[in-house]
Steps between C-alpha positions, in 0.01 A plus 500: 500500500868540571736373770708751694793456738453727802656561839331619819623579849305386805564658839502206740432727799162613360339164426126500568447153348731207446807563285362288215167685493673839514731413209217361288285809570781731387562296186131487410504880474727462196344192337433134557801345679635196319804441721695692759797462734652690788851569373642705785418617852692797630424728796139385532422533127421193288585538130266297282548420131196383307352427162147632457251475218365840394223593259599739225 
């Protein structure tokens, strides 16, 4: 297993679930989220930086 630093963008206008659930769902697509933070919000887009655990 390896840790990876990733970034994702979440469109705040298209939220079907809560913001937390939406972010975690997006991060889970790339691995197991270890920690994440919203680092910027601009024009309805939340920029999220995260560390995920991925299998090799």
